[in-house]
C-alpha positions, -999 to +999 in steps of 0.1 A: +203-143+250+215-133+215+182-115+192+195-131+161+207-161+149+225-165+114+228-196+098+254-203+078+282-224+065+324-219+064+339-207+029+301-191+020+305-159+010+274-143+012+275-156+047+310-134+051+286-106+041+257-111+061+281-118+095+296-080+085+264-065+085+251-082+115+281-072+136+280-042+129+242-037+136+250-054+171+278-031+179+257+001+174+224-018+190+239-033+217+224-066+207+240-100+208+244-124+179+249-160+178+259-182+145+256-219+138+267-237+112+251-259+086+279-277+078+278-319+090+238-316+101+216-330+080+184-316+096+199-278+093+209-286+058+179-295+045+169-268+057+189-242+048+212-255+025+201-235-004+191-199+009+224-199+034+229-170+049+195-174+065+188-150+095+165-149+123+150-121+144+139-131+176+135-171+162+114-157+136+129-163+098+141-127+088+166-130+055+177-150+033+208-146+011+215-112+021+214-090+050+192-056+046+211-036+071+178-009+075+157-039+074+173-055+105+178-025+121+141-020+121+132-056+128+150-045+163+140-013+168 
């Protein structure tokens, strides 16, 4: 089961930036992540629409708009 969840949507440049950071951290630490698109999902759009990308670690909201690489590494340690 992935410890990191990334909520975003296609065409979001901040989501692309967040994904790059998450992929780098996951590769270094041997972790997995899942990505969920909020596009077309009314509930997710309502919850996260103004905040994407939203990153959860172990089910708890960790970051939104940007992913701080060092903070993410500490959360996974």
